[in-house]
Each structure stands twice: as structure tokens, then as C-alpha cells.
C-alpha positions as CSV (number, residue, x, y, z in Angstrom):
1,M,118.2,146.4,171.3
2,K,119.0,143.2,172.6
3,M,115.2,142.4,173.1
4,R,114.3,143.4,169.4
5,E,117.2,141.0,168.4
6,R,116.0,138.2,170.4
7,E,112.5,138.6,169.1
8,S,113.7,138.5,165.4
9,C,115.8,135.6,166.0
10,G,112.8,133.8,167.7
11,A,110.4,134.5,164.8
12,L,113.1,133.5,162.1
13,H,113.5,130.0,164.3
14,R,109.6,129.8,164.4
15,D,109.4,130.3,160.6
16,C,112.1,127.7,159.7
17,T,110.4,125.4,162.1
18,M,107.1,125.8,160.5
19,N,108.5,125.6,157.1
20,T,110.5,122.3,158.1
21,M,107.0,120.6,159.5
22,M,105.0,122.0,156.2
23,H,107.5,120.2,154.1
24,L,107.6,116.8,156.3
25,L,103.7,116.8,156.1
26,S,103.3,117.5,152.5
27,D,105.9,114.4,151.7
28,L,104.1,112.3,154.2
29,L,100.4,112.8,152.4
30,R,102.0,112.4,148.9
31,T,103.4,109.1,150.4
32,F,99.9,108.0,151.5
33,A,98.3,109.1,148.4
34,K,100.6,107.3,146.1
35,P,98.9,104.2,145.3
36,P,101.1,100.8,146.3
37,E,103.0,99.5,143.3
38,M,102.1,95.9,142.8
39,P,104.8,93.4,142.3
40,E,105.0,92.3,138.9
41,A,103.8,88.8,138.3
42,A,106.4,86.4,137.1
43,M,105.9,84.6,134.1
44,S,105.2,80.9,134.0
45,E,107.1,78.4,131.9
46,H,104.0,77.9,129.7
47,E,103.8,81.9,129.0
48,K,107.3,82.0,128.4
49,F,107.0,79.3,125.5
50,L,103.9,80.6,124.3
51,A,105.6,84.2,124.2
52,Y,108.7,82.6,122.3
53,A,106.5,80.9,119.8
54,E,104.2,84.0,119.0
55,E,107.1,86.0,118.4
56,E,108.9,83.4,115.9
57,S,105.6,82.7,114.1
58,R,105.1,86.3,113.6
59,K,108.4,86.8,112.1
60,T,108.1,83.9,110.0
61,L,104.8,84.8,108.8
62,D,106.0,88.5,107.9
63,D,109.0,87.0,106.0
64,L,106.7,84.8,103.9
65,R,104.2,87.8,103.3
66,A,107.3,89.7,102.0
67,A,107.9,87.1,99.7
68,F,104.8,86.5,98.7
69,N,104.4,90.4,97.8
70,A,107.9,90.4,96.1
71,H,107.2,87.6,93.7
72,F,103.7,89.3,92.7
73,E,105.7,92.1,92.1
74,R,108.1,90.2,89.9
75,A,105.5,88.2,87.9
76,L,103.9,91.3,87.2
77,K,107.0,93.1,85.5
78,V,107.4,89.8,83.5
79,L,103.9,90.0,82.4
80,T,104.5,93.6,81.4
81,L,107.6,92.9,79.5
82,L,106.0,89.9,77.5
83,T,102.9,91.7,76.7
84,G,105.1,94.6,75.4
85,G,107.3,92.2,73.5
86,A,104.4,90.2,71.9
87,G,102.4,93.5,70.7
88,A,105.9,95.0,69.5
89,V,106.7,91.9,67.3
90,A,103.4,91.7,66.0
91,A,103.0,95.3,65.0
92,Y,106.3,95.2,63.3
93,T,105.1,91.8,61.6
94,V,101.9,93.5,60.5
95,N,103.3,96.6,59.2
96,H,105.9,95.0,57.3
97,W,104.2,92.1,56.1
98,T,104.7,92.6,52.3
99,N,108.3,93.4,52.7
100,I,109.2,90.1,54.7
101,E,110.0,86.8,53.4
102,Q,107.3,84.0,54.2
103,P,109.7,82.2,56.3
104,A,110.4,85.2,58.6
105,Q,106.7,85.7,58.5
106,W,106.1,82.4,60.1
107,A,109.0,83.2,62.6
108,L,107.8,86.4,63.8
109,L,104.2,85.1,64.3
110,V,105.5,82.1,66.2
111,L,107.5,84.6,68.4
112,A,104.6,87.0,69.0
113,L,102.1,84.3,69.9
114,G,104.7,82.6,72.1
115,W,105.1,85.5,74.1
116,S,101.4,86.0,74.1
117,G,100.7,82.5,75.3
118,I,103.2,82.7,78.1
119,A,102.0,86.1,79.3
120,A,98.3,84.6,79.2
121,Y,99.3,81.8,81.4
122,L,101.4,84.1,84.0
123,A,98.2,86.4,84.1
124,T,95.5,83.6,84.4
125,W,97.7,81.1,86.4
126,G,101.0,82.4,87.9
127,M,98.9,85.5,89.4
128,R,95.8,83.4,90.5
129,S,94.1,84.3,93.7
130,R,95.2,81.9,96.5
131,R,93.4,81.4,99.9
132,L,95.9,82.4,102.3
133,G,93.8,82.7,105.6
134,S,92.4,85.6,107.5
135,G,93.5,87.6,110.7
136,P,92.4,86.8,114.2
137,V,88.8,86.0,114.5
138,L,87.8,88.0,117.6
139,T,84.3,85.8,118.1
140,A,86.2,82.6,117.8
141,M,89.0,84.0,120.4
142,T,86.0,85.1,122.9
143,K,84.4,81.7,122.3
144,I,87.5,79.9,123.5
145,Y,88.0,81.9,126.4
146,A,84.5,81.7,127.4
147,E,84.4,78.1,127.5
148,R,87.5,77.8,129.7
149,A,86.9,80.6,131.7
150,G,83.1,81.3,132.1
151,S,81.4,84.6,131.0
152,M,83.4,87.7,130.6
153,E,81.0,89.6,132.6
154,Q,81.2,87.7,135.6
155,P,84.4,87.4,137.9
156,Q,86.6,84.4,137.3
157,R,89.0,82.6,139.4
158,A,92.8,83.8,138.6
159,D,93.8,80.5,137.5
160,E,91.1,79.7,135.4
161,A,91.3,83.1,133.4
162,A,95.0,82.5,133.0
163,H,94.3,79.0,131.7
164,A,91.5,80.3,129.2
165,L,94.2,83.0,128.0
166,R,96.8,80.3,127.3
167,M,94.2,78.3,125.4
168,V,93.0,81.3,123.3
169,R,96.8,81.9,122.6
170,R,97.4,78.2,121.6
171,A,94.5,78.8,119.0
172,E,95.7,81.6,117.5
173,L,99.4,80.1,117.2
174,N,97.7,77.1,115.4
175,R,95.6,79.7,113.0
176,R,98.8,81.4,112.5
177,H,100.6,78.0,111.7
178,L,97.8,77.1,109.0
179,Q,98.5,80.6,107.5
180,T,102.2,80.2,107.3
181,E,101.7,76.8,105.6
182,A,99.2,78.6,103.3
183,Y,102.0,81.2,102.3
184,A,104.6,78.8,102.2
185,R,102.8,77.0,99.4
186,A,101.7,80.2,97.5
187,V,105.6,81.1,97.5
188,S,106.5,77.9,96.1
189,E,103.9,78.1,93.5
190,Q,104.8,81.6,92.5
191,T,108.3,80.5,92.1
192,T,107.5,77.7,89.7
193,D,105.0,79.7,87.8
194,L,107.7,82.5,87.4
195,R,110.6,80.3,86.7
196,R,108.5,78.1,84.0
197,A,107.5,81.7,82.2
198,V,111.1,83.1,82.1
199,V,112.2,79.7,80.6
200,L,109.8,79.3,78.1
201,S,110.1,83.1,77.0
202,A,114.0,82.6,76.6
203,L,113.4,79.6,74.4
204,S,110.8,81.3,72.1
205,P,113.4,83.1,70.2
206,A,115.0,79.6,69.5
207,L,111.5,78.4,68.5
208,A,110.9,81.2,66.2
209,I,114.5,80.6,64.5
210,S,113.9,76.8,64.2
211,V,110.5,77.5,62.5
212,W,112.5,80.1,60.1
213,A,114.9,77.6,59.3
214,V,112.5,74.6,58.4
215,A,110.3,77.3,56.3
216,M,113.5,78.1,54.6
217,R,114.0,74.3,53.7
218,M,110.5,73.9,52.6
219,A,110.5,77.2,50.3
């Protein structure tokens, strides 16, 4: 009986030892199989500046694009109101021409023509197409990189490749700056055209009343 207990304990001990060794061996193999972690390269001051400039220029350009689109939508709404108002006044004048006195006829015609002219100005000039620049040009970026670092199909020195990449980023920042200036000019022009159209539209009824008053005096 004692011999059987000793044999059972010995077998259990051997199994535990074998399992422990297998776990250790498995952990050791996983450690060697795992690729070594490469330390992250520290950003230079040039790269930090370029990253900051890229982020800020992107935000500015996004804000200007949003303002440009918003101004275009406002101009479209004003154009729709002017066109509808001019059409309604013209239709009323034509349908009631015989029932309207001549001074009122002149006033209504002036109002309809005035709103139509402002709508035409806004459609042809205020909402005109503008050259705002394109997005990044891959061929131009590749050319700048190849001029500084050599062919992209051949290995380069790390410092040459890094310098070439900085030059590409600088060129892209310059392009984005020109695009930002174009959007800023476009937004300013949109604001001027839209304000001009709104002011003239508000003055059109006053001009129509003045024409009516003059026509009444002359009648």
C-alpha cells in the first residue's frame, strides 16, 4: 500500500515538473519569436514646427472653406427671393394693368426691374466661379522629394530622406498658404457682393415710391 502511494506521489511530482518546464519553454519561445520593439524616433525641432504649421494651416483652410460655402448658400437664398419677388410684382402688374393708375404702373415696373437687375448681378457676378487652387499634386511632391533624396527606387541615407521629406512638407505648406489666400479673397468678395445686393434690394421699394411720387406730380 505504501509503495503504491509513493509511486502515485512520484508520478504526480513528475507531471507537475513537466508542466512547469513546458510553460517555461513556451514563454521562452514566445519571447524570442516576438520582434524587438524599435524605439520611437524623437521629433526634431524642424519636424515639430512643420507639424504645428500643418495643423494650423489645415484648420484655417477648413474654416475658410466653410465660410465660402456658407456665403454661397446665402447668396443663393437671396437670389431666389429676388427672382421670386420680381416675378410676383411683374405678374401682378401685367394682370392688373388696366386697373392700376399710370404712376403706380411705373412704380411697380421700376420695382420689378430693379429686383431683376439685382438678381442678375448676384447670379453673374456675385456667384461667379473663382480660382481657388487644387489639392496636393502627387507628381510635384514626388519631384521635390526625388531632387533632394534621389530616386525613390534606390535606398537613401536617412538624413537625406528626412531632409527631402521636410522639403516636401514645406512645399505643401506653401501651396496651402496660396490656397488659403485665394479662399480669403473669395470670402471677402462674396461678402461685398452679397451686402451690395441686400442694400440695393432694400432701397428698391424706396426708389419705386419716389418714381410714383414724381409720376403723380407730373400727371
